[in-house]
N, C-alpha and C positions, 0 to 999 in steps of 0.2 A: 486584237487581232484574230480571235473570232469572227468578228464581223465583214473581217477583209478577205476572210477566207471565205466566206461563204457568197461575199460580193464575186472575186474573182469566177468560186466557184457559179454560181447562177449566170455569170457573166458569159461562160465558157458554153454553160449549158446551151443560154439560149442563144447562141450563136448556131447553133446545130453542129459545135462539135463532136457530138456525142450523141450515139446511136438510140434508136428508139425504147432499144432492151433496156436501159436504167432510166429508172424514176427518182426523179428529184426530191421527193419525199423519203422515200424509202432510204435514198444515199443519205437524208440530213439526219434519218434516225439513226443511222448505223453509225455515222459521224459521231453523233451524240454521246453513239452508248461504245464506242469500241476507240474512240480518239483520230485525232485527224492524221498521226499516223499506223496507216492500214501495213507497209510493209517495209523495210532496211531498202538504203543503196543496192546497188546491183554488185553478188560476190558472183565472178567469171569463174566457173570450174570446169576442170574435166571429169564425166561422167562415159557411163554405158549405157546407153539409150534404149533400152528394150520395148516394146510392144505387147499390151496386151487387149484385144477386143470385149466387145460387150457381149453382152446374149440380149435376147426380144425382150426379157425384165429388167432390162438396164442392170443385170447384175454380173462381176467379171465372169466369163467361160472360165477361165485359169483361176478362183479366184478357189481354192480352199476352203476357207471358212467362210465364205460366200460375205463377207460384211462390206464388203463393199456398197452399199448401196443404204449405208446406213442412213444420211436424210438426205444428201445431193445423189441424182443416180448420176451414174456412168456416163460420163457424155465426150463425143469427139469434137475436138477444136478443131474450128474453121476461121476465116480471116475475120470474122466478128464477132464469135463468141469462144472462150475460153475453154475446155476440155480439162478432165481429170487426170491426176497420176498419183501411182502408187510411190511410198519414199519410203525408205529408213528410218529409226528414229531417232536420228541428230535434227531431224527438217522439219522443223513444224508443221503441224496442218494448217491451213491457211495459206502458206508460201506458195509464192507466184515464181513456174520457172516459165524462161523464156526460151524457145530453139529457133533458128535461125536455119532455112530449108529455102532448094530453090526456088520453091514456091510461098517466098516468103515467110515473115517471122509467124510464128505459133507458140501461142500463152497457152500453161495449165495450171490448175489450182492443185496443190498436193492436198489429195480427199481420203485417200487409201494407204491402207500396210500391205506387207506383206512379208513373208516369209524368205519367199527369193530375191528380193534387196535389200534384206538385212545380211543373205549368207553372202549377197556380191558374187554367185557362183558365173553367173552372167561372164563378169570382169575377168575372173582370175581363168574359166576356162580359154576366153578368148583374145587377151589382153597379150600383145610381142611384146611391150616394153614393160619396164615396172612400175612405171606411171600409169598406165594403161592396167595393170592387172592390180595395182593398187585405187584404181578408181571405185568412188561410189557410182553403185545402179541406181537409175530411176525406173521405174515401169510410167510409160506412156498409155495412156488409156486413146487407139489409134486405130483405124483401120488399115493403114496399113506404114508401115517404116517409112519416113520421105529423108531420112538424115541417116548419116553413119553410123556404123554403133557405135564407136568413141567419140564425143562432141565436145565442146565449152558450149557448156551455158551459161545464162543469167539465173541468178536463184538470189529470187527478192523475198527475205526470209518477212515469215508473219510475223506482226508488232504490234497489231492490235491489245486494247487490254484485256476484252474477251478471249478467253481460248475460241480459236476454231470451232471445234468440237462442241463448245455452250452458247453457239447461234444458233437459233429459231432455223428455220426452214426459208424464210422468205430471205432473211439479213445471210445467207450463205447463196442465196441466189443473187443479191444485190452488189452481194463481192464479186462474184462473179464475172456480173453483166460490166461492174466498173473495172477490175483486173483489164478488160478489151480500152475502156477508156486511157487508162495508167500506161500501159504498153505502147497506146498507139503517142499520147504528150512523147515521150523518152525518145520515139524513131528520128 
């Protein structure tokens, strides 16, 4: 089974279906360390999607504890690169969130935490329905908000054998690079 996985992965990578950012060796090493399943199947959920900007030092300008830059520097998502987001405790770090906008789908990795997402203040104050006021809050690192305040996102829960916080900086970077490949395969 393992051989089949690597053959399929190798064929896909050599066919030019992956961006230059994904290092085949690093991906193989990461797979050997955390297992073949990086994320669960997607779970669609209504969330209150807020945004925060990163500072010049790649730390969150709104982060009171300034714990945003533990290993991976905060980053905005692009069409080819995953960004970061702050999540409540129930969503494990390393989880991936796909959000659809008029400009396309963007991918974010849960790499930050914050008291604002735990308190759900944004949802409680701006929600118009019971479903909206009860929605979880996810805080996306983005220069500007490209989506409505309340939106259904796809959540892929992190399923690696090693906790995301236990990964090295290089392993986290590989996971970020692979996230875009994973999302594009599901489109």
